[in-house]
Structures are given as C-alpha cells and as structure tokens.
VEXTIVO-493711 format. One record per residue: residue number from 1; residue in one letter; y, z, x of N, C-alpha, C in turn. Coordinates in pm, 1 decimal. Each point is the difference from the previous one (the first is absolute). Last residue first. Layout:
BEGIN
node dotor: NUM; torvo: a; nnorth: Y; nup: Z; neast: X; canorth: Y; caup: Z; caeast: X; cnorth: Y; cup: Z; ceast: X
...
REM end
This chain:
BEGIN
node dotor: 147; torvo: t; nnorth: 544.9; nup: 2119.0; neast: -2010.8; canorth: 55.2; caup: 134.7; caeast: 18.8; cnorth: 46.7; cup: 22.6; ceast: 141.7
node dotor: 146; torvo: v; nnorth: -89.1; nup: -432.2; neast: -375.0; canorth: -8.2; caup: 46.3; caeast: 138.4; cnorth: 65.6; cup: 137.4; ceast: 9.9
node dotor: 145; torvo: n; nnorth: -228.9; nup: -175.6; neast: -459.7; canorth: 127.2; caup: -2.8; caeast: 74.4; cnorth: -20.5; cup: 56.3; ceast: 140.0
node dotor: 144; torvo: g; nnorth: -329.4; nup: -25.1; neast: -370.6; canorth: -0.1; caup: -105.8; caeast: 101.0; cnorth: 129.9; cup: -12.5; ceast: 78.4
node dotor: 143; torvo: k; nnorth: -141.6; nup: 331.8; neast: -342.1; canorth: 48.5; caup: -124.4; caeast: -61.5; cnorth: 4.1; cup: -115.9; ceast: 99.1
node dotor: 142; torvo: e; nnorth: -126.4; nup: 450.1; neast: 125.4; canorth: -97.6; caup: -46.2; caeast: -98.1; cnorth: 42.2; cup: -128.1; ceast: -73.1
node dotor: 141; torvo: d; nnorth: 200.0; nup: 68.6; neast: 491.6; canorth: -20.6; caup: 94.0; caeast: -109.9; cnorth: -96.9; cup: -61.1; ceast: -101.9
node dotor: 140; torvo: h; nnorth: 3.4; nup: -101.7; neast: 544.6; canorth: 46.3; caup: -44.9; caeast: -132.2; cnorth: -20.8; cup: 110.2; ceast: -103.4
node dotor: 139; torvo: h; nnorth: -150.1; nup: 10.2; neast: 470.2; canorth: 135.1; caup: -55.2; caeast: 9.2; cnorth: 57.2; cup: -49.2; ceast: -132.5
node dotor: 138; torvo: e; nnorth: -447.0; nup: 192.2; neast: 69.4; canorth: 81.9; caup: 84.0; caeast: 87.2; cnorth: 146.4; cup: -45.5; ceast: -0.5
node dotor: 137; torvo: q; nnorth: -340.5; nup: -247.8; neast: -226.7; canorth: 35.9; caup: 121.8; caeast: -72.1; cnorth: 91.2; cup: 90.7; ceast: 81.3
node dotor: 136; torvo: y; nnorth: -173.4; nup: -393.5; neast: 205.2; canorth: 88.2; caup: -34.1; caeast: -111.0; cnorth: 49.5; cup: 126.5; ceast: -69.7
node dotor: 135; torvo: n; nnorth: -320.4; nup: 49.8; neast: 339.4; canorth: 128.6; caup: -43.9; caeast: 55.3; cnorth: 99.8; cup: -30.5; ceast: -110.8
node dotor: 134; torvo: v; nnorth: -441.9; nup: 102.7; neast: -127.2; canorth: 68.5; caup: 118.7; caeast: 53.2; cnorth: 137.8; cup: -38.5; ceast: 53.9
node dotor: 133; torvo: t; nnorth: -274.7; nup: -352.3; neast: -135.0; canorth: 44.0; caup: 78.0; caeast: -115.5; cnorth: 77.4; cup: 123.6; ceast: 44.8
node dotor: 132; torvo: r; nnorth: -206.2; nup: -261.5; neast: 328.0; canorth: 116.8; caup: -70.6; caeast: -54.3; cnorth: 55.3; cup: 72.0; ceast: -123.5
node dotor: 131; torvo: l; nnorth: -396.8; nup: 166.5; neast: 190.2; canorth: 112.4; caup: 19.1; caeast: 91.7; cnorth: 125.6; cup: -67.2; ceast: -53.2
node dotor: 130; torvo: e; nnorth: -402.1; nup: -68.1; neast: -234.2; canorth: 43.8; caup: 139.0; caeast: -13.8; cnorth: 123.5; cup: 26.1; ceast: 88.7
node dotor: 129; torvo: l; nnorth: -214.9; nup: -413.6; neast: 39.5; canorth: 74.7; caup: 7.4; caeast: -125.3; cnorth: 52.5; cup: 140.9; ceast: -25.9
node dotor: 128; torvo: s; nnorth: -268.2; nup: -65.1; neast: 396.3; canorth: 118.9; caup: -84.0; caeast: -3.3; cnorth: 82.7; cup: 16.8; ceast: -127.1
node dotor: 127; torvo: i; nnorth: -441.5; nup: 196.5; neast: 154.0; canorth: 120.7; caup: 82.5; caeast: -8.2; cnorth: 126.9; cup: -81.5; ceast: -23.9
node dotor: 126; torvo: s; nnorth: -442.0; nup: -194.9; neast: 38.9; canorth: -21.9; caup: 114.5; caeast: -89.0; cnorth: 124.4; cup: 88.3; ceast: -12.8
node dotor: 125; torvo: r; nnorth: -25.1; nup: -378.9; neast: 302.1; canorth: 17.5; caup: -39.4; caeast: -140.7; cnorth: -11.2; cup: 119.2; ceast: -93.8
node dotor: 124; torvo: m; nnorth: -89.1; nup: 73.5; neast: 455.2; canorth: 140.2; caup: -37.0; caeast: -17.0; cnorth: 27.7; cup: -34.4; ceast: -145.9
node dotor: 123; torvo: h; nnorth: -444.3; nup: 72.8; neast: 118.6; canorth: 74.4; caup: 125.7; caeast: -6.2; cnorth: 148.8; cup: -27.9; ceast: -20.5
node dotor: 122; torvo: r; nnorth: -275.7; nup: -368.1; neast: 64.8; canorth: -29.1; caup: 62.3; caeast: -129.7; cnorth: 74.6; cup: 131.7; ceast: -15.4
node dotor: 121; torvo: y; nnorth: 30.7; nup: -231.1; neast: 419.3; canorth: 73.0; caup: -64.1; caeast: -110.1; cnorth: -24.6; cup: 67.6; ceast: -134.4
node dotor: 120; torvo: g; nnorth: -75.3; nup: 308.2; neast: 436.3; canorth: -29.0; caup: -138.3; caeast: -36.3; cnorth: 75.5; cup: -46.9; ceast: -123.4
node dotor: 119; torvo: g; nnorth: 22.6; nup: 438.3; neast: 246.7; canorth: -103.0; caup: -13.8; caeast: -102.1; cnorth: -33.1; cup: -140.6; ceast: -43.3
node dotor: 118; torvo: v; nnorth: 321.8; nup: 153.2; neast: 352.0; canorth: -95.0; caup: 111.9; caeast: -7.2; cnorth: -113.2; cup: -23.5; ceast: -98.1
node dotor: 117; torvo: i; nnorth: 344.8; nup: -333.8; neast: 62.2; canorth: -55.8; caup: 32.2; caeast: 131.5; cnorth: -108.1; cup: 107.3; ceast: -12.7
node dotor: 116; torvo: g; nnorth: 247.5; nup: -119.8; neast: -384.6; canorth: -90.0; caup: -107.3; caeast: 40.5; cnorth: -67.1; cup: 27.6; ceast: 133.5
node dotor: 115; torvo: a; nnorth: 330.1; nup: 296.3; neast: -151.9; canorth: -118.5; caup: 11.9; caeast: -85.4; cnorth: -102.5; cup: -107.1; ceast: 35.4
node dotor: 114; torvo: v; nnorth: 412.9; nup: -28.6; neast: 210.6; canorth: -78.3; caup: 112.0; caeast: 54.8; cnorth: -125.8; cup: 20.7; ceast: -84.1
node dotor: 113; torvo: a; nnorth: 299.8; nup: -319.1; neast: -156.4; canorth: -58.4; caup: -45.4; caeast: 126.3; cnorth: -86.6; cup: 108.9; ceast: 61.6
node dotor: 112; torvo: l; nnorth: 247.6; nup: 107.3; neast: -384.6; canorth: -113.9; caup: -87.0; caeast: -32.4; cnorth: -67.3; cup: -53.3; ceast: 126.2
node dotor: 111; torvo: v; nnorth: 389.7; nup: 253.5; neast: 49.1; canorth: -104.3; caup: 86.6; caeast: -56.0; cnorth: -124.3; cup: -82.8; ceast: -29.8
node dotor: 110; torvo: m; nnorth: 376.2; nup: -234.8; neast: 133.5; canorth: -58.8; caup: 72.4; caeast: 113.8; cnorth: -111.3; cup: 92.3; ceast: -48.8
node dotor: 109; torvo: e; nnorth: 257.9; nup: -229.9; neast: -315.6; canorth: -96.1; caup: -90.9; caeast: 63.9; cnorth: -64.9; cup: 65.3; ceast: 121.8
node dotor: 108; torvo: a; nnorth: 358.5; nup: 201.0; neast: -244.5; canorth: -134.4; caup: 32.3; caeast: -48.8; cnorth: -105.4; cup: -92.4; ceast: 59.6
node dotor: 107; torvo: g; nnorth: 471.9; nup: -57.0; neast: 63.5; canorth: -63.4; caup: 89.3; caeast: 97.2; cnorth: -139.7; cup: 42.1; ceast: -42.5
node dotor: 106; torvo: g; nnorth: 300.1; nup: -260.7; neast: -280.6; canorth: -82.4; caup: -74.3; caeast: 94.6; cnorth: -67.9; cup: 85.3; ceast: 105.2
node dotor: 105; torvo: h; nnorth: 318.8; nup: 74.6; neast: -391.1; canorth: -126.7; caup: 72.4; caeast: 11.2; cnorth: -94.0; cup: -65.8; ceast: 101.0
node dotor: 104; torvo: r; nnorth: 424.2; nup: -183.2; neast: -125.9; canorth: 25.7; caup: 124.1; caeast: 74.0; cnorth: -123.8; cup: 86.7; ceast: 12.8
node dotor: 103; torvo: a; nnorth: 16.7; nup: -412.6; neast: -254.7; canorth: -21.3; caup: -16.5; caeast: 144.3; cnorth: 22.7; cup: 129.1; ceast: 76.9
node dotor: 102; torvo: w; nnorth: 84.8; nup: -33.1; neast: -474.3; canorth: -142.6; caup: -0.8; caeast: 31.8; cnorth: -24.8; cup: -4.1; ceast: 150.7
node dotor: 101; torvo: d; nnorth: 445.8; nup: -16.2; neast: -149.3; canorth: -58.5; caup: 124.5; caeast: -49.4; cnorth: -148.9; cup: 7.6; ceast: 32.6
node dotor: 100; torvo: s; nnorth: 232.0; nup: -400.2; neast: 94.4; canorth: 37.3; caup: 106.2; caeast: 92.3; cnorth: -63.7; cup: 132.8; ceast: -40.1
node dotor: 99; torvo: f; nnorth: -41.8; nup: -367.2; neast: -291.9; canorth: -84.0; caup: -17.3; caeast: 119.3; cnorth: 26.4; cup: 113.7; ceast: 98.7
node dotor: 98; torvo: q; nnorth: 276.5; nup: -12.4; neast: -369.6; canorth: -134.8; caup: 40.7; caeast: -38.5; cnorth: -95.9; cup: -13.9; ceast: 117.6
node dotor: 97; torvo: r; nnorth: 435.2; nup: -156.5; neast: 60.9; canorth: 1.1; caup: 147.0; caeast: -8.5; cnorth: -138.7; cup: 51.8; ceast: -39.5
node dotor: 96; torvo: r; nnorth: 58.3; nup: -462.1; neast: -0.2; canorth: 3.9; caup: 50.0; caeast: 137.8; cnorth: 1.0; cup: 153.0; ceast: 2.2
node dotor: 95; torvo: w; nnorth: 23.8; nup: -221.1; neast: -416.4; canorth: -133.6; caup: -15.0; caeast: 59.0; cnorth: -4.1; cup: 49.9; ceast: 143.7
node dotor: 94; torvo: e; nnorth: 419.3; nup: -4.9; neast: -236.5; canorth: -93.0; caup: 101.1; caeast: -51.1; cnorth: -137.1; cup: -10.0; ceast: 68.0
node dotor: 93; torvo: d; nnorth: 473.4; nup: -150.6; neast: 221.6; canorth: -113.6; caup: -58.5; caeast: -71.6; cnorth: -100.0; cup: 108.5; ceast: -38.2
node dotor: 92; torvo: d; nnorth: 384.0; nup: 88.2; neast: 265.8; canorth: 47.8; caup: -33.1; caeast: -134.8; cnorth: -113.0; cup: -57.0; ceast: -85.7
node dotor: 91; torvo: s; nnorth: -91.0; nup: 349.8; neast: 416.8; canorth: 24.0; caup: -140.0; caeast: -33.9; cnorth: 56.6; cup: -13.8; ceast: -141.4
node dotor: 90; torvo: k; nnorth: -146.2; nup: 387.1; neast: 296.3; canorth: 126.0; caup: -3.4; caeast: -74.4; cnorth: 38.4; cup: -143.1; ceast: -39.9
node dotor: 89; torvo: e; nnorth: -406.1; nup: 92.6; neast: 244.3; canorth: 6.7; caup: 110.8; caeast: -95.3; cnorth: 128.1; cup: 2.0; ceast: -83.1
node dotor: 88; torvo: w; nnorth: -176.7; nup: -312.0; neast: 369.0; canorth: 15.0; caup: -40.7; caeast: -139.7; cnorth: 21.4; cup: 115.0; ceast: -97.9
node dotor: 87; torvo: a; nnorth: -57.2; nup: 48.3; neast: 487.0; canorth: 90.2; caup: -114.7; caeast: -15.2; cnorth: 28.2; cup: -32.0; ceast: -146.7
node dotor: 86; torvo: v; nnorth: -318.8; nup: 335.8; neast: 118.9; canorth: 137.2; caup: 44.9; caeast: 24.6; cnorth: 99.1; cup: -113.4; ceast: -24.9
node dotor: 85; torvo: s; nnorth: -455.4; nup: -107.5; neast: -25.3; canorth: 36.9; caup: 91.8; caeast: -107.6; cnorth: 144.6; cup: 46.7; ceast: 13.7
node dotor: 84; torvo: d; nnorth: -190.4; nup: -257.4; neast: 344.6; canorth: 25.3; caup: -82.6; caeast: -118.6; cnorth: 47.0; cup: 87.1; ceast: -116.5
node dotor: 83; torvo: a; nnorth: -137.5; nup: 224.2; neast: 383.4; canorth: 127.2; caup: -68.3; caeast: 26.0; cnorth: 36.8; cup: -91.0; ceast: -117.5
node dotor: 82; torvo: y; nnorth: -420.5; nup: 205.6; neast: -8.3; canorth: 105.1; caup: 98.6; caeast: -25.5; cnorth: 137.8; cup: -63.1; ceast: 22.7
node dotor: 81; torvo: l; nnorth: -372.7; nup: -260.5; neast: 106.5; canorth: 9.5; caup: 16.3; caeast: -144.8; cnorth: 110.0; cup: 99.6; ceast: -36.4
node dotor: 80; torvo: n; nnorth: -99.4; nup: -60.2; neast: 457.4; canorth: 61.2; caup: -119.6; caeast: -56.4; cnorth: 19.4; cup: 13.4; ceast: -151.1
node dotor: 79; torvo: t; nnorth: -233.5; nup: 340.7; neast: 219.7; canorth: 139.8; caup: 1.3; caeast: 41.6; cnorth: 74.4; cup: -119.5; ceast: -59.0
node dotor: 78; torvo: c; nnorth: -463.5; nup: 23.2; neast: -61.3; canorth: 67.4; caup: 103.0; caeast: -80.7; cnorth: 148.9; cup: 4.9; ceast: 32.8
node dotor: 77; torvo: s; nnorth: -266.2; nup: -283.3; neast: 265.2; canorth: 11.1; caup: -51.5; caeast: -136.0; cnorth: 71.8; cup: 99.3; ceast: -92.0
node dotor: 76; torvo: l; nnorth: -96.6; nup: 135.1; neast: 440.0; canorth: 97.6; caup: -108.4; caeast: 3.0; cnorth: 22.9; cup: -56.2; ceast: -140.8
node dotor: 75; torvo: i; nnorth: -335.0; nup: 323.2; neast: 53.5; canorth: 131.7; caup: 59.1; caeast: 21.6; cnorth: 107.5; cup: -107.7; ceast: -3.5
node dotor: 74; torvo: v; nnorth: -441.5; nup: -144.4; neast: -15.1; canorth: 33.7; caup: 65.8; caeast: -126.3; cnorth: 139.1; cup: 62.0; ceast: 10.9
node dotor: 73; torvo: p; nnorth: -192.3; nup: -193.1; neast: 385.8; canorth: 48.3; caup: -101.4; caeast: -94.4; cnorth: 38.4; cup: 59.5; ceast: -135.6
node dotor: 72; torvo: y; nnorth: -178.4; nup: 302.8; neast: 325.9; canorth: 128.8; caup: -56.8; caeast: 39.9; cnorth: 48.2; cup: -108.5; ceast: -97.4
node dotor: 71; torvo: l; nnorth: -439.4; nup: 214.5; neast: -30.2; canorth: 112.3; caup: 66.4; caeast: -66.5; cnorth: 135.5; cup: -60.4; ceast: 34.7
node dotor: 70; torvo: r; nnorth: -428.7; nup: -143.7; neast: 189.0; canorth: -5.7; caup: -20.6; caeast: -145.0; cnorth: 124.4; cup: 55.5; ceast: -69.7
node dotor: 69; torvo: e; nnorth: -52.1; nup: 52.3; neast: 466.4; canorth: -9.4; caup: -144.5; caeast: -22.8; cnorth: -4.2; cup: -32.8; ceast: -148.8
node dotor: 68; torvo: r; nnorth: -5.2; nup: 458.9; neast: 150.1; canorth: 131.2; caup: -67.0; caeast: 3.6; cnorth: -6.3; cup: -150.5; ceast: -23.0
node dotor: 67; torvo: h; nnorth: -319.9; nup: 409.7; neast: -0.3; canorth: -3.9; caup: -112.4; caeast: -95.3; cnorth: 126.5; cup: -85.0; ceast: 4.5
node dotor: 66; torvo: k; nnorth: -72.8; nup: 386.8; neast: 287.1; canorth: -136.6; caup: -50.8; caeast: -14.4; cnorth: -4.5; cup: -128.0; ceast: -83.8
node dotor: 65; torvo: l; nnorth: 410.3; nup: 233.0; neast: 52.2; canorth: -40.2; caup: -61.0; caeast: 127.2; cnorth: -140.4; cup: -61.3; ceast: -9.7
node dotor: 64; torvo: y; nnorth: 165.6; nup: 245.1; neast: -372.5; canorth: 72.3; caup: -126.2; caeast: 18.5; cnorth: -47.2; cup: -70.5; ceast: 127.6
node dotor: 63; torvo: f; nnorth: -172.7; nup: 424.8; neast: -82.9; canorth: -52.3; caup: -95.3; caeast: -98.9; cnorth: 68.5; cup: -134.8; ceast: 15.2
node dotor: 62; torvo: p; nnorth: 153.6; nup: 361.3; neast: 277.6; canorth: -133.5; caup: -51.6; caeast: 36.2; cnorth: -57.5; cup: -100.8; ceast: -100.1
node dotor: 61; torvo: h; nnorth: 531.9; nup: 47.1; neast: 73.9; canorth: -102.9; caup: 79.1; caeast: -66.0; cnorth: -137.7; cup: -58.9; ceast: 32.8
node dotor: 60; torvo: n; nnorth: 450.9; nup: -160.2; neast: 117.8; canorth: -88.7; caup: 50.7; caeast: 104.0; cnorth: -108.9; cup: 89.2; ceast: -58.0
node dotor: 59; torvo: y; nnorth: 345.2; nup: -197.4; neast: -265.2; canorth: -56.8; caup: -113.2; caeast: 73.7; cnorth: -79.5; cup: 41.1; ceast: 123.7
node dotor: 58; torvo: l; nnorth: 210.1; nup: 335.2; neast: -282.8; canorth: -78.1; caup: -89.6; caeast: -84.7; cnorth: -71.3; cup: -106.8; ceast: 82.9
node dotor: 57; torvo: n; nnorth: 303.2; nup: 298.4; neast: 212.5; canorth: -122.1; caup: 68.5; caeast: -41.5; cnorth: -90.6; cup: -92.5; ceast: -81.2
node dotor: 56; torvo: l; nnorth: 422.9; nup: -163.8; neast: 126.6; canorth: -84.4; caup: 19.5; caeast: 118.7; cnorth: -131.8; cup: 66.1; ceast: -36.7
node dotor: 55; torvo: a; nnorth: 323.4; nup: -43.2; neast: -336.3; canorth: -59.1; caup: -129.6; caeast: 33.3; cnorth: -91.8; cup: 11.9; ceast: 121.5
node dotor: 54; torvo: q; nnorth: 253.2; nup: 376.2; neast: -124.8; canorth: -110.0; caup: -23.9; caeast: -93.2; cnorth: -70.3; cup: -131.3; ceast: 31.2
node dotor: 53; torvo: a; nnorth: 389.0; nup: 98.2; neast: 235.9; canorth: -111.9; caup: 80.6; caeast: 49.2; cnorth: -121.4; cup: -16.0; ceast: -91.2
node dotor: 52; torvo: f; nnorth: 394.6; nup: -202.9; neast: -138.5; canorth: -51.0; caup: -69.6; caeast: 119.1; cnorth: -118.1; cup: 75.0; ceast: 60.3
node dotor: 51; torvo: l; nnorth: 230.7; nup: 198.9; neast: -354.5; canorth: -80.6; caup: -111.5; caeast: -48.1; cnorth: -57.1; cup: -81.5; ceast: 116.7
node dotor: 50; torvo: g; nnorth: 314.0; nup: 351.7; neast: 69.2; canorth: -137.8; caup: 46.3; caeast: -16.5; cnorth: -93.2; cup: -108.7; ceast: -48.1
node dotor: 49; torvo: i; nnorth: 463.3; nup: -82.3; neast: 23.4; canorth: -56.2; caup: 6.2; caeast: 135.0; cnorth: -146.7; cup: 42.2; ceast: -6.7
node dotor: 48; torvo: r; nnorth: 234.3; nup: 4.2; neast: -401.4; canorth: -15.2; caup: -138.1; caeast: 46.8; cnorth: -61.5; cup: -3.2; ceast: 139.5
node dotor: 47; torvo: f; nnorth: 110.4; nup: 419.4; neast: -183.5; canorth: -113.5; caup: -59.8; caeast: -70.6; cnorth: -26.1; cup: -140.7; ceast: 51.5
node dotor: 46; torvo: e; nnorth: 379.8; nup: 220.0; neast: 159.4; canorth: -120.8; caup: 61.1; caeast: 56.2; cnorth: -126.2; cup: -55.6; ceast: -65.9
node dotor: 45; torvo: p; nnorth: 432.1; nup: -134.0; neast: -168.8; canorth: -35.1; caup: -59.0; caeast: 130.8; cnorth: -128.8; cup: 57.9; ceast: 59.5
node dotor: 44; torvo: e; nnorth: 29.2; nup: 10.5; neast: -528.2; canorth: 86.3; caup: 52.5; caeast: 105.8; cnorth: -41.4; cup: -62.8; ceast: 132.8
node dotor: 43; torvo: t; nnorth: -73.2; nup: -228.2; neast: -508.2; canorth: -53.5; caup: 83.9; caeast: 107.3; cnorth: 109.1; cup: 44.1; ceast: 96.6
node dotor: 42; torvo: v; nnorth: -24.4; nup: -325.5; neast: -385.3; canorth: 4.8; caup: 137.6; caeast: -49.0; cnorth: -46.8; cup: 99.6; ceast: 106.3
node dotor: 41; torvo: e; nnorth: 31.7; nup: -519.2; neast: -42.3; canorth: 107.4; caup: 76.1; caeast: 66.3; cnorth: 15.5; cup: 140.7; ceast: -55.8
node dotor: 40; torvo: d; nnorth: -326.2; nup: -375.2; neast: -83.7; canorth: 84.9; caup: 49.4; caeast: -108.7; cnorth: 115.3; cup: 86.5; ceast: 50.7
node dotor: 39; torvo: i; nnorth: -318.0; nup: -159.6; neast: 306.9; canorth: 63.0; caup: -117.8; caeast: -60.2; cnorth: 96.2; cup: 41.7; ceast: -110.4
node dotor: 38; torvo: l; nnorth: -258.6; nup: 339.2; neast: 193.6; canorth: 93.1; caup: -53.6; caeast: 99.1; cnorth: 76.6; cup: -119.6; ceast: -57.2
node dotor: 37; torvo: d; nnorth: -349.5; nup: 183.9; neast: -252.8; canorth: 116.4; caup: 89.9; caeast: 0.8; cnorth: 106.4; cup: -49.2; ceast: 96.9
node dotor: 36; torvo: d; nnorth: -404.2; nup: -232.4; neast: 0.3; canorth: 70.1; caup: -24.3; caeast: -126.0; cnorth: 124.2; cup: 89.9; ceast: -10.5
node dotor: 35; torvo: i; nnorth: -285.0; nup: 67.9; neast: 362.9; canorth: 73.0; caup: -126.6; caeast: 15.8; cnorth: 79.0; cup: -30.3; ceast: -126.7
node dotor: 34; torvo: g; nnorth: -283.9; nup: 369.7; neast: -17.8; canorth: 115.2; caup: 25.5; caeast: 87.2; cnorth: 83.2; cup: -125.4; ceast: 22.5
node dotor: 33; torvo: h; nnorth: -404.9; nup: -36.6; neast: -229.3; canorth: 98.5; caup: 66.8; caeast: -85.9; cnorth: 125.8; cup: 34.4; ceast: 79.7
node dotor: 32; torvo: v; nnorth: -356.7; nup: -180.6; neast: 236.3; canorth: 61.1; caup: -103.0; caeast: -84.3; cnorth: 98.7; cup: 60.6; ceast: -100.0
node dotor: 31; torvo: y; nnorth: -234.3; nup: 301.1; neast: 286.9; canorth: 82.5; caup: -92.8; caeast: 77.5; cnorth: 68.7; cup: -102.9; ceast: -90.2
node dotor: 30; torvo: d; nnorth: -317.7; nup: 307.0; neast: -180.1; canorth: 124.0; caup: 69.7; caeast: 38.1; cnorth: 96.7; cup: -95.1; ceast: 69.8
node dotor: 29; torvo: s; nnorth: -425.0; nup: -171.4; neast: -101.4; canorth: 74.9; caup: 27.0; caeast: -122.4; cnorth: 133.2; cup: 68.1; ceast: 31.2
node dotor: 28; torvo: w; nnorth: -299.8; nup: -68.6; neast: 357.7; canorth: 52.3; caup: -127.4; caeast: -51.0; cnorth: 89.3; cup: 23.5; ceast: -121.2
node dotor: 27; torvo: l; nnorth: -238.2; nup: 368.5; neast: 172.6; canorth: 110.1; caup: -38.4; caeast: 89.2; cnorth: 66.9; cup: -127.9; ceast: -48.5
node dotor: 26; torvo: t; nnorth: -380.3; nup: 125.6; neast: -228.9; canorth: 105.8; caup: 97.9; caeast: -27.9; cnorth: 120.8; cup: -29.1; ceast: 87.4
node dotor: 25; torvo: l; nnorth: -385.3; nup: -252.0; neast: 75.6; canorth: 67.4; caup: -41.4; caeast: -123.6; cnorth: 109.5; cup: 98.0; ceast: -41.1
node dotor: 24; torvo: f; nnorth: -264.4; nup: 105.6; neast: 383.2; canorth: 77.1; caup: -122.2; caeast: 23.4; cnorth: 76.1; cup: -40.9; ceast: -125.7
node dotor: 23; torvo: d; nnorth: -297.0; nup: 359.7; neast: -37.0; canorth: 115.4; caup: 38.6; caeast: 81.2; cnorth: 89.7; cup: -121.3; ceast: 25.8
node dotor: 22; torvo: m; nnorth: -408.4; nup: -76.1; neast: -216.0; canorth: 91.9; caup: 72.7; caeast: -87.1; cnorth: 126.6; cup: 38.6; ceast: 74.8
node dotor: 21; torvo: a; nnorth: -345.5; nup: -199.4; neast: 245.7; canorth: 57.1; caup: -98.0; caeast: -92.3; cnorth: 102.8; cup: 66.7; ceast: -90.8
node dotor: 20; torvo: d; nnorth: -245.0; nup: 276.0; neast: 288.7; canorth: 91.3; caup: -86.1; caeast: 76.4; cnorth: 68.7; cup: -102.2; ceast: -89.4
node dotor: 19; torvo: p; nnorth: -337.6; nup: 290.1; neast: -193.1; canorth: 126.2; caup: 67.0; caeast: 34.4; cnorth: 98.7; cup: -88.2; ceast: 77.0
node dotor: 18; torvo: q; nnorth: -376.0; nup: -132.3; neast: -372.8; canorth: 14.7; caup: -12.5; caeast: 145.4; cnorth: 136.4; cup: 54.8; ceast: 42.1
node dotor: 17; torvo: g; nnorth: -187.8; nup: -47.0; neast: -463.3; canorth: -13.4; caup: 126.7; caeast: 70.8; cnorth: 12.8; cup: -8.0; ceast: 151.1
node dotor: 16; torvo: l; nnorth: 63.8; nup: -377.6; neast: -302.5; canorth: -139.2; caup: 46.9; caeast: -4.9; cnorth: -22.1; cup: 125.5; ceast: 84.4
node dotor: 15; torvo: c; nnorth: 417.2; nup: -265.3; neast: -109.1; canorth: -49.1; caup: 25.0; caeast: 136.9; cnorth: -144.1; cup: 47.9; ceast: 6.7
node dotor: 14; torvo: a; nnorth: 239.2; nup: -83.8; neast: -416.0; canorth: 4.1; caup: -123.8; caeast: 78.2; cnorth: -66.8; cup: 17.3; ceast: 135.3
node dotor: 13; torvo: r; nnorth: 59.5; nup: 378.3; neast: -275.1; canorth: -105.7; caup: -87.1; caeast: -52.6; cnorth: -6.7; cup: -130.5; ceast: 79.2
node dotor: 12; torvo: r; nnorth: 347.9; nup: 293.3; neast: 98.3; canorth: -127.6; caup: 57.9; caeast: 44.1; cnorth: -117.7; cup: -87.0; ceast: -46.4
node dotor: 11; torvo: l; nnorth: 428.5; nup: -121.8; neast: -151.1; canorth: -15.6; caup: -25.1; caeast: 144.3; cnorth: -133.1; cup: 54.7; ceast: 50.5
node dotor: 10; torvo: a; nnorth: 116.1; nup: 90.0; neast: -445.6; canorth: -33.4; caup: -141.8; caeast: 16.0; cnorth: -18.1; cup: -35.0; ceast: 147.7
node dotor: 9; torvo: l; nnorth: 152.1; nup: 428.6; neast: -100.9; canorth: -139.6; caup: -13.5; caeast: -41.9; cnorth: -47.6; cup: -144.1; ceast: 15.8
node dotor: 8; torvo: q; nnorth: 451.1; nup: 86.8; neast: 72.3; canorth: -79.6; caup: 56.6; caeast: 109.5; cnorth: -149.3; cup: -9.1; ceast: -31.6
node dotor: 7; torvo: f; nnorth: 297.1; nup: -128.9; neast: -339.1; canorth: 3.2; caup: -96.9; caeast: 109.2; cnorth: -83.6; cup: 49.9; ceast: 118.2
node dotor: 6; torvo: f; nnorth: 62.4; nup: 289.8; neast: -360.2; canorth: -89.0; caup: -108.3; caeast: -40.0; cnorth: -7.7; cup: -106.4; ceast: 109.7
node dotor: 5; torvo: e; nnorth: 304.7; nup: 348.3; neast: 55.2; canorth: -136.5; caup: 51.0; caeast: 14.7; cnorth: -101.8; cup: -108.3; ceast: -35.6
node dotor: 4; torvo: k; nnorth: 449.3; nup: -104.8; neast: -70.9; canorth: -24.5; caup: 13.4; caeast: 144.5; cnorth: -141.5; cup: 51.8; ceast: 26.0
node dotor: 3; torvo: s; nnorth: 154.8; nup: -27.4; neast: -444.7; canorth: -29.5; caup: -134.3; caeast: 52.2; cnorth: -27.8; cup: 5.2; ceast: 149.9
node dotor: 2; torvo: t; nnorth: -119.0; nup: 439.7; neast: -275.5; canorth: 120.0; caup: -79.6; caeast: 24.9; cnorth: -39.6; cup: -137.8; ceast: 54.2
node dotor: 1; torvo: m; nnorth: -285.8; nup: 330.7; neast: -335.6; canorth: 3.5; caup: -50.5; caeast: 136.5; cnorth: 124.7; cup: -87.7; ceast: 14.7
REM end
C-alpha cells in the first residue's frame, strides 16, 4: 500500500464513513497541498488560478457550511502554523528548521477536527497518533531525512 493510499484509508477512518466529511477532507487535502505547491513556486498560472476556484468549492462545501463555526478557527490556526513553517524552513537555527518540518503537517489538525465532529473526542484520539505517523512517513525516509 502506498503512503497516499494509506492516507486515504486514514481519512476514511477519520470520517466514520460519512461521505460529506470525506469529500470535505479530500478537498481540504488537495487545497493545502496546492497552497504548498504555490509557495514552492512549482505551479503554472492556470494551476494558481484554479486554486482560487478550489477555495470557493472548499468554503462552500455542505460539510463546511454546516460546521463552519467549529472549522473556521481550525483553518485560521492551520494557516498560521503553515506560515510559521514557511518562515523558518530555511533558518540558520537547527531548532527552527526542525519546528518547520513538524509544523508543515499542521493541516492534519483539520482531519482531527472533522474526526471530533463526526465521532467525538475518543474517536479523534483513536486516529491522532496514526495520522501523525502517516504524515511523518509520507515526508521522511527510513533514516528520518526529509524527502
């Protein structure tokens, strides 16, 4: 099983089979990866413009609209954490670079928030460590080097 397939399995588990929640998290995942590509400047103009359309779909998704009071602060916090990660990813200080490496997985907080919405705190906890492991393995080799 590839890391992407494993991640999709983790998302399905987080959503407890609720299609709206899964659809929202899939849009979220695609969107935040698109933002990362935009920041890394590896995108074409058409992709960048399409990212704005993705935002419209994400923030008008029925799951988001139903739970926006709970999800909006998570989005704001994830955005802030990602900005911190970008600010420190090339720092001369080793600890800042290490923080940046961990902080770039902050979008996973949305997965945990959705898990909390659909299944409560115990469900959120039941997937939290697994999700963090998947995120780490997806971005590091077996020696812990960033890939």
